C-alpha positions in Angstrom: -70.4 36.1 30.0 -71.8 39.6 29.2 -68.3 41.0 29.4 -66.9 38.7 26.7 -70.0 39.1 24.4 -69.3 42.8 24.4 -65.6 42.2 23.7 -66.4 39.7 20.9 -68.8 42.2 19.3 -66.0 44.8 19.1 -63.5 42.2 17.8 -65.9 41.5 14.9 -66.0 45.2 14.1 -62.3 45.5 13.7 -61.2 42.1 12.4 -61.1 43.3 8.8 -58.1 45.5 9.6 -55.6 42.7 10.0 -52.4 42.5 7.9 -49.9 39.6 8.0 -46.6 40.2 9.6 -43.6 38.1 10.8 -43.7 36.8 14.4 -42.2 39.1 17.0 -42.6 40.0 20.7 -44.6 43.1 21.5 -45.5 44.8 24.8 -48.9 46.0 25.9 -48.7 48.2 29.0 -50.5 51.1 30.7 -52.2 52.3 33.9 -55.7 52.2 35.4 -56.7 55.3 37.5 -59.7 56.7 39.3 -61.3 59.2 37.0 -62.2 61.8 39.7 -59.1 61.7 41.9 -56.5 60.5 39.2 -55.2 58.0 41.8 -53.9 54.6 40.9 -56.2 51.6 41.2 -54.2 48.7 42.5 -54.8 45.0 41.7 -57.5 45.7 39.1 -58.0 43.2 36.3 -57.3 44.1 32.6 -58.3 41.9 29.7 -56.0 41.6 26.6 -57.4 39.8 23.6 -56.3 39.1 20.0 -59.2 39.6 17.6 -58.9 36.0 16.2 -58.9 34.5 19.7 -55.3 33.2 19.3 -54.3 35.0 22.5 -56.4 36.0 25.5 -55.3 36.7 29.0 -56.0 38.7 32.2 -53.4 40.8 33.9 -53.7 42.7 37.2 -52.4 46.2 38.0 -49.7 46.5 40.6 -49.8 48.8 43.6 -49.1 51.8 41.4 -52.0 50.9 39.0 -49.5 49.7 36.3 -50.1 46.7 34.1 -47.8 45.0 31.6 -47.9 42.0 29.2 -45.5 40.6 26.6 -47.1 38.9 23.6 -45.6 36.6 21.0 -47.2 38.5 18.1 -47.9 36.3 15.0 -49.2 39.0 12.5 -50.7 42.4 12.2 -53.9 41.7 14.1 -55.8 44.3 16.1 -55.6 43.9 19.9 -58.4 44.6 22.2 -57.6 45.9 25.7 -60.5 46.3 28.1 -61.4 46.6 31.8 -64.6 47.1 34.0 -65.5 49.7 36.5 -67.3 49.0 39.7 -70.7 49.3 38.0 -69.6 46.6 35.5 -69.4 49.0 32.6 -66.9 47.9 30.0 -64.2 50.3 28.9 -62.4 49.2 25.7 -59.4 50.4 23.7 -58.5 48.9 20.3 -54.9 48.8 19.0 -55.4 48.5 15.3 -51.8 48.7 14.2 -49.7 47.4 17.1 -46.1 48.6 17.5 -43.3 47.1 19.6 -44.5 49.0 22.7 -48.2 49.8 23.0 -49.5 52.1 25.8 -53.1 51.9 26.9 -54.4 54.0 29.8 -57.8 53.8 31.5 -59.6 56.3 33.8 -62.6 54.7 35.4 -65.0 55.1 38.3 -64.0 52.8 41.1 -66.0 53.9 44.0 -69.5 53.1 45.3 -69.4 49.4 46.0 -68.5 49.0 49.7 -69.8 45.6 50.9 -67.9 43.3 53.2 -69.3 39.9 54.3 -68.7 38.6 57.8 -70.4 36.6 60.6 -70.0 35.0 64.0 -71.8 32.0 65.6 -72.7 30.7 69.0 -73.4 27.1 70.0 -76.5 26.5 72.2 -75.5 25.6 75.8 -78.0 22.8 76.1 -78.0 21.4 72.6 -74.4 21.4 71.1 -75.9 20.7 67.6 -77.9 23.9 67.6 -76.0 27.0 66.3 -77.0 30.6 66.2 -75.5 32.7 63.4 -75.1 36.5 63.6 -74.5 38.6 60.5 -71.8 41.2 60.9 -71.5 42.2 57.2 -71.2 45.9 56.4 -72.6 48.0 53.6 -76.0 48.4 51.9 -76.9 44.7 51.9 -80.4 43.4 51.2 -79.6 39.8 50.3 -78.1 37.0 52.5 -77.5 33.4 51.2 -76.2 30.9 53.8 -74.8 27.5 53.0 -74.5 25.4 56.2 -72.3 22.7 54.6 -74.8 19.9 55.3 -76.9 20.3 52.2 -79.3 22.9 53.7 -79.5 26.7 53.1 -81.1 29.9 54.4 -81.7 33.4 53.2 -82.4 34.9 56.6 -80.0 37.6 57.9 -79.5 35.9 61.3 -80.5 32.3 61.1 -80.3 29.4 63.5 -79.6 25.9 62.4 -79.8 22.4 63.9 -77.0 20.2 62.5 -77.6 16.5 62.0 -74.5 15.2 63.8 -71.2 16.1 65.3 -68.4 16.9 62.9 -66.9 19.6 60.7 -69.0 21.9 58.5 -68.0 24.6 56.0 -70.2 27.6 56.5 -70.5 30.1 53.6 -72.3 33.5 53.5 -72.9 35.4 50.3 -74.2 38.9 50.5 -75.2 41.4 47.8 -77.0 44.8 47.3 -80.3 45.4 45.5 -78.5 45.9 42.1 -76.6 42.6 42.4 -73.5 44.3 41.2 -71.9 44.6 44.7 -71.3 41.2 46.2 -69.0 39.6 48.8 -68.3 36.3 50.3 -67.2 35.0 53.7 -66.3 31.5 54.9 -65.6 29.7 58.2 -65.1 26.2 59.4 -67.5 25.1 62.2 -66.5 22.2 64.4 -69.2 20.6 66.5 -68.3 18.1 69.2 -69.5 16.6 72.5 -66.4 17.8 74.5 -66.2 14.5 76.3 -62.7 13.6 75.2 -61.4 17.1 74.5 -62.1 20.6 75.7 -61.0 23.8 74.0 -59.5 26.5 76.2 -56.9 29.3 75.9 -55.5 32.4 77.6 -53.7 35.4 76.3 -51.4 38.4 77.1 -50.5 41.6 75.4 -47.0 42.1 73.9 -44.4 44.0 75.7 -44.5 47.7 74.6 -47.5 47.1 72.2 -50.9 46.3 73.7 -52.3 45.7 70.2 -50.0 42.7 69.7 -51.6 39.8 71.6 -50.0 36.4 72.3 -52.5 33.5 72.5 -51.7 30.3 74.5 -53.5 27.0 73.9 -54.7 25.5 77.2 -56.9 22.8 75.7 -57.0 19.2 77.1 -57.2 16.0 75.2 -54.8 15.4 72.3 -55.6 18.1 69.8 -53.8 17.9 66.5 -55.6 20.8 64.7 -56.1 24.3 66.0 -58.2 26.9 64.2 -58.1 30.5 65.6 -60.5 33.2 64.5 -59.6 36.6 65.9 -63.0 38.3 65.2 -61.5 41.0 62.9 -62.2 39.5 59.5 -58.7 38.3 59.0 -58.0 34.7 57.7 -58.0 31.9 60.3 -54.7 30.8 61.8 -53.7 27.2 62.3 -50.8 27.5 64.8 -51.1 26.1 68.3 -49.9 29.3 70.0 -50.2 32.2 67.6 -49.6 35.9 68.1 -51.9 38.5 66.4 -51.7 42.2 65.7 -55.0 44.0 65.9 -55.4 47.0 63.7 -57.2 49.1 66.4 -58.4 48.9 70.0 -61.8 47.4 70.7 -63.8 44.3 71.8 -63.1 41.2 69.7 -64.8 37.8 69.9 -62.0 35.2 69.8 -62.7 31.6 68.9 -60.5 28.5 69.2 -61.7 25.2 67.6 -59.7 22.1 68.2 -59.8 18.6 66.6 -58.5 15.5 68.4 -57.7 13.1 65.6 -57.4 10.1 68.0 -60.8 10.3 69.5 -62.4 12.3 66.6 -63.5 14.9 69.2 -64.3 18.5 68.2 -64.7 21.4 70.5 -64.8 25.3 70.3 -64.3 28.0 72.8 -65.5 31.6 72.4 -64.1 34.4 74.5 -64.5 38.2 74.1 -61.4 40.2 74.8 -60.8 43.9 75.2 -57.8 45.1 73.2 -56.4 48.5 74.3 -53.7 50.7 72.8 -51.4 53.4 74.3 -48.5 53.1 71.9 -47.7 52.9 68.2 -48.7 49.4 66.8 -45.8 47.1 66.0 -46.1 43.8 64.2 -43.2 41.3 64.4 -44.8 38.3 62.7 -41.8 36.1 61.7 -41.7 34.4 58.3 -39.1 33.3 55.8 -38.6 31.4 52.6 -35.8 28.9 51.8 -34.3 28.2 48.4 -31.7 25.7 47.2 -28.9 27.1 45.1 -29.2 24.7 42.2 -26.4 26.3 40.2 -23.8 26.0 42.9 -21.1 23.3 42.5 -21.1 22.8 46.2 -24.0 20.6 47.4 -26.5 21.5 50.2 -26.2 25.3 49.8 -29.3 27.2 50.8 -30.4 30.8 50.6 -32.7 32.0 53.5 -34.8 35.1 52.8 -36.4 36.9 55.7 -40.1 37.7 55.0 -41.0 39.0 58.5 -42.6 42.4 59.0 -40.3 45.3 57.8 -40.0 46.9 61.2 -38.1 43.9 62.7 -34.4 44.8 63.5 -33.1 41.7 65.2 -32.9 38.2 63.6 -31.7 34.9 65.1 -31.5 31.9 62.8 -31.2 28.3 64.1 -30.4 26.1 61.1 -31.1 22.9 62.9 -27.6 21.5 62.6 -26.0 23.2 65.6 -25.1 26.4 63.7 -26.7 29.9 64.0 -26.7 33.3 62.3 -27.8 36.9 63.1 -27.8 38.0 59.4 -31.0 39.2 57.9 -30.8 37.0 54.8 -28.1 34.4 55.4 -26.6 31.7 53.1 -26.0 28.3 54.7 -24.3 25.1 53.7 -25.3 21.8 55.3 -22.6 19.1 55.8 -24.9 16.2 55.1 -28.2 15.3 53.7 -31.3 14.9 56.0 -34.1 16.8 57.6 -33.4 20.1 59.5 -35.9 22.2 61.4 -35.0 25.8 60.7 -36.3 28.5 63.1 -36.2 32.3 62.7 -36.8 34.4 65.9 -37.4 38.2 65.3 -37.8 41.2 67.5 -38.3 44.9 67.2 -35.8 46.5 69.6 -35.9 50.1 70.6 -34.1 51.8 73.5 -33.4 48.4 75.0 -37.1 47.5 75.0 -38.7 44.7 73.1 -41.8 46.1 71.3 -42.7 42.8 69.8 -41.3 39.4 69.0 -42.2 36.2 67.2 -40.7 32.8 66.1 -41.4 30.8 62.9 -40.1 27.3 62.1 -40.2 25.1 59.0 -38.5 21.9 57.9 -35.9 21.7 55.2 -35.3 18.4 53.5 -32.0 18.3 51.6 -32.2 16.7 48.2 -30.0 14.0 46.7 -26.9 14.5 44.7 -25.4 12.0 42.1 -22.4 11.5 39.9 -22.5 10.6 36.2 -20.4 10.7 32.9 -20.0 9.6 29.3 -17.7 9.4 26.3 -17.6 11.8 23.3 -17.2 10.1 19.9 -16.1 11.1 16.4 -17.6 8.4 14.2 -17.3 5.1 16.0 -14.3 6.0 18.3 -13.8 8.3 21.2 -12.2 11.7 20.3 -8.9 10.5 21.9 -8.7 6.7 21.8 -5.1 6.2 23.0 -3.6 6.8 26.4 -2.0 10.2 26.5 -3.6 11.4 23.3 -4.7 15.0 23.6 -5.0 16.1 20.0 -8.6 16.9 20.6 -9.6 18.8 23.7 -13.3 19.4 24.5 -15.6 21.1 27.0 -18.7 19.5 28.4 -21.4 22.0 29.3 -24.1 20.9 31.8 -27.5 22.6 31.8 -30.2 21.9 34.4 -33.9 22.7 34.1 -34.8 25.3 36.6 -38.3 26.9 36.7 -38.9 25.5 33.2 -35.8 27.2 31.8 -32.4 25.6 31.0 -29.6 27.1 33.1 -25.8 26.4 32.8 -24.8 24.7 36.1 -21.3 23.4 35.4 -18.6 22.8 32.7 -15.6 20.5 32.5 -12.6 20.4 30.1 -11.5 16.9 29.2 -9.5 14.9 26.6 -8.3 11.6 28.1 -10.1 8.8 26.2 -12.8 11.3 25.3 -14.4 10.8 28.7 -16.1 13.5 30.8 -17.8 13.3 34.2 -19.6 15.4 36.8 -19.9 14.8 40.6 -22.3 16.0 43.2 -25.1 17.0 40.8 -28.6 17.6 42.0 -31.3 15.2 41.0 -33.3 16.5 38.1 -33.4 17.0 34.3 -30.3 18.0 32.4 -29.0 18.8 28.9 -25.3 18.0 28.0 -23.4 19.7 25.2 -19.8 19.1 24.1 -17.7 21.6 22.1 -14.3 20.9 20.6 -11.8 23.6 21.8 -10.2 25.8 19.1 -6.8 24.4 18.3 -8.0 20.8 18.4 -7.2 18.6 15.4 -10.9 18.3 14.4 -12.0 21.7 15.4 -14.1 23.2 12.5 -15.0 19.8 11.1 -17.6 18.9 13.7 -20.4 21.0 15.3 -20.9 21.3 19.1 -23.4 18.5 19.8 -25.8 17.4 22.6 -26.7 14.2 24.2 -28.9 12.6 21.7 -26.4 13.2 18.9 -28.0 16.4 17.6 -26.7 20.0 17.1 -29.9 21.8 18.2 -30.8 22.0 22.0 -34.5 21.8 21.3 -34.1 18.4 19.7 -31.6 17.0 22.3 -32.4 14.1 24.6 -33.1 15.3 28.2 -31.2 13.3 30.7 -32.9 12.6 34.1 -30.4 12.1 36.9 -31.7 10.0 39.7 -28.8 7.6 40.6 -25.0 7.3 40.5 -24.8 4.3 38.2 -25.1 6.2 34.9 -21.8 6.6 33.1 -22.9 6.1 29.5 -24.4 9.5 28.5 -22.4 9.3 25.3 -22.4 12.0 22.6 -21.5 11.6 18.9 -20.3 14.9 17.4 -22.1 15.9 14.2 -19.9 16.3 11.1 -20.2 19.5 9.1 -21.2 18.8 5.4 -20.0 21.8 3.3 -17.5 20.6 0.7 -17.8 23.0 -2.2 -16.6 26.6 -2.3 -17.8 29.7 -4.1 -17.9 33.5 -4.2 -21.0 34.1 -2.1 -21.1 35.4 1.5 -23.6 36.0 4.3 -23.2 38.4 7.2 -25.3 39.9 10.0 -25.7 40.4 13.7 -27.3 38.8 16.8 -29.9 40.7 18.7 -32.1 40.1 21.7 -35.8 40.4 21.4 -36.5 40.7 25.1 -34.8 42.1 28.2 -31.6 40.1 29.1 -29.4 42.2 31.3 -26.5 39.7 31.5 -26.5 38.8 27.8 -23.1 38.7 26.2 -23.2 38.8 22.3 -19.7 37.4 21.9 -18.9 33.8 20.8 -22.5 32.8 20.0 -22.7 29.9 17.5 -24.4 30.5 14.1 -25.4 27.5 12.0 -25.7 27.4 8.2 -28.1 24.8 6.7 -28.9 23.9 3.1 -32.6 23.8 2.0 -32.8 20.1 2.9 -31.9 20.7 6.5 -28.3 19.5 6.3 -25.8 21.3 8.6 -23.1 22.8 6.4 -21.0 25.2 8.5 -20.8 26.9 11.9 -19.2 30.2 12.9 -19.2 32.4 16.0 -20.0 36.1 16.7 -17.3 38.6 17.6 -17.4 40.9 20.6 -20.1 43.1 18.9 -22.4 40.2 18.0 -21.5 40.2 14.3 -21.0 37.0 12.3 -20.2 36.1 8.6 -20.1 33.0 6.4 -17.7 33.3 3.3 -16.6 31.4 0.2 -20.1 29.9 -0.3 -21.4 28.4 -3.5 -24.7 29.8 -4.9 -27.9 28.2 -3.5 -30.6 28.3 -0.9 -29.6 28.5 2.8 -31.0 28.8 6.3 -29.3 30.7 9.1 -30.0 30.2 12.8 -28.3 30.8 16.2 -27.6 27.9 18.6 -27.6 29.2 22.2 -28.8 26.7 24.8 -32.1 27.7 26.3 -32.7 30.5 23.8 -35.1 30.4 20.9 -33.7 31.6 17.6 -35.1 33.1 14.4 -34.5 31.0 11.3 -33.7 33.1 8.2 -34.0 31.7 4.7 -31.9 33.3 1.9 -30.8 32.7 -1.7 -27.3 33.5 -3.1 -27.1 33.8 -6.9 -25.2 35.9 -9.5 -27.5 38.8 -9.0 -27.1 38.7 -5.2 -23.8 37.0 -4.3 -23.4 38.9 -1.1 -26.0 39.4 1.6 -25.6 41.5 4.7 -27.8 42.7 7.6 -29.1 39.2 8.1 -29.9 39.9 11.8 -30.9 36.9 13.8 -33.1 37.4 16.9 -32.9 35.5 20.1 -35.6 35.2 22.8 -33.8 35.4 26.2 -34.3 33.0 29.1 -34.2 34.8 32.4 -33.9 32.9 35.7 -31.6 33.1 38.7 -31.1 29.4 39.2 -32.7 29.4 42.7 -35.3 26.6 43.2 -37.9 27.4 45.8 -38.2 24.7 48.4 -41.2 24.0 50.6 -40.7 22.9 54.2 -40.7 19.0 54.3 -42.4 18.8 50.9 -44.9 15.9 51.5 -47.0 16.6 48.3 -46.5 18.0 44.9 -48.9 20.0 42.7 -48.3 18.4 39.3 -51.0 20.2 37.3 -53.8 22.7 37.6 -56.3 23.1 34.7 -58.0 24.7 32.9 -56.3 28.0 33.1 -58.1 30.4 32.9 -60.9 28.5 34.7 -64.6 29.2 34.2 -66.8 27.0 36.3 -64.5 24.2 37.6 -60.8 24.1 38.5 -59.0 20.8 38.8 -55.9 20.4 40.9 -53.8 17.3 40.5 -51.8 16.5 43.8 -49.3 13.7 44.2 -48.5 12.7 47.8 -46.2 10.2 49.4 -48.7 9.3 52.2 -52.3 9.6 53.2 -52.9 13.1 54.5 -55.4 16.0 54.9 -54.8 19.3 53.1 -56.6 22.7 53.3 -57.1 24.7 50.1 -57.6 28.4 50.5 -58.3 31.2 47.9 -57.1 34.8 48.3 -57.6 37.6 45.9 -54.6 39.8 44.8 -55.4 42.4 47.5 -54.7 39.6 50.0 -58.3 39.2 51.0 -59.3 35.7 52.1 -62.1 34.3 49.9 -62.8 30.7 50.9 -61.4 27.4 52.2 -62.1 23.7 51.7 -60.5 20.6 53.3 -59.7 17.4 51.4 -58.4 14.0 52.4 -55.7 12.7 50.1 -54.6 9.1 49.5 -51.1 7.9 48.6 -50.3 8.6 44.9 -52.2 10.8 42.5 -55.3 12.7 43.6 -57.7 14.8 41.4 -59.5 17.6 43.3 -62.4 19.4 41.5 -63.2 22.9 42.8 -66.2 25.0 41.9 -65.2 28.6 41.0 -68.5 29.6 39.3 -69.4 32.0 42.1 -66.0 33.8 42.1 -65.4 37.0 40.1 -63.1 36.9 37.1 -59.5 37.9 38.1 -56.2 36.7 39.5 -56.2 34.7 42.7 -53.7 32.9 45.0 -54.5 29.3 45.8 -52.7 28.2 49.0 -52.6 24.5 49.8 -51.3 23.4 53.2 -50.7 20.1 54.9 -52.7 20.3 58.2 -49.9 18.6 60.0 -47.8 21.7 59.1 -45.2 19.9 57.0 -45.8 21.5 53.6 -47.4 24.5 51.9 -47.7 25.4 48.2 -48.8 28.7 46.6 -50.1 28.8 43.1 -51.4 31.7 41.0 -54.6 31.0 39.1 -56.9 33.0 36.7 -60.7 32.8 36.7 -62.4 34.2 33.6 -66.1 33.8 33.1 
């Protein structure tokens, strides 16, 4: 709160400098560096605020210490850019007269706070409910706060605690120095059980050619369904049954395996110290990949597989689960039929015919559903060609699909017979449909390109949700142009893009001319250089805008009269929509995150999860350096679930929220912002 009181005070000092200006996009960018060494500070939060509180955000620097933000800028307001050093001293820069590109660079002190929380625990041999906790935190710590997950707490450095009953407990340790400015947090799940119906056990062996790469093998008895591994080196827990782990250096590590038998509700843990040695260069071959459905491909079931394994891997073997295979690094694959497919990627690092390390990772792919649909295009009350063989009007139907909250062209079809269009094998989802008469048609120039919903503006069009193959009435009525009078006036200008759009083509973009009551009078199209013109216009008031599906357009108001019969340089700006049409797909997606609010979050964060069955999920927080922060488990019921998370104890900044199904069928990652 002190941070934002300081920022607010500075805002009040400069607010009287504002001047009104038309809306436009501007860029605020810069670097954050260490003042003494001039080195980049990665993943450091920077605050960007408008003085009237109409815009406020937090961005993080990348690995090179660079930050960047694009703002829809309403008027000539001062902008405040600020950041904190490790001593929580606020550094502020004010941009009193913003330009299109604004550079702000910080040099701050970023050393001196070196605290890392960590702990281990041991269960008493005679009393399985008595647990001894040992603090392994590092740094100048003088305060320890333990939360045992059963409603009790301790401020001892190495406490012991008697738990009330068998079960699962979330253990939290908060540490800080004497100033309170340096803090850290560590979290573990503790399972306590009687070991009557299950018994945790494991063995291990070193990887071939790399003793730091250890393969762990579950040897537990009973029927465990959950495995939680802690490798004793402050890395996040792992939930595989038989994981492999690369240790950063040789030494003695206390390895723990906790198991849960969901049938008998039995919990057990095994702790074994292991000696890790090294006599070669460490190699890490942990396999990982992502899978994405190509939503813009006219062929169904086309997937893009992206290898995310460690960079030193040089051998890849893909099993697509349908009897086909590939040795490509990042293959494309087309399935023949819908269904569930288990895809596995095996990777190795091969050198001089020796395997230095190897790993395999699998996930499920559930292919989506595809449907057919169609509709008629009308002029007035009749289809554009009502008689058999009539082709006096030819048209093109453009199909746009919503991908990552942007409208993307997925297919087009030329048609004329009975004015009927259709599309086959289209992915379930939300669509826009637009029909244009082709130049040379009988009624070309008399009617505007129109959308489903019988409008000429994509933002006002009806969005069509495709979820079956019984819909063949997505009809479109073309909108008639209304200009009847002529005159000696003219308008001309050029289309330009307000943001980066590498594939943008300025040719053949539709420009629309309205009167001051909102009636569409004329349309025209840009030439190869993006220029347009309207001629032979009577004097009066007009509005000009561009119509380009998925792009937002300026709307320019002008007046033609005897003093100004000709107006040029009426440049119309477009805001570009950039997306590649690839829809990320989680393995066997058994739940959907429909909403996270508020963002930024202050004290509480609410996650809305929809699930197709009762299940248990684990929510984990990581900061943007990849450091594990905390975890919490929740039981979900069929339908809509609201999960409330306390974030009051977490620092302001950017975080990754990872949600996984404990049966391993789904995982979802979401970026969140916390701002106190």
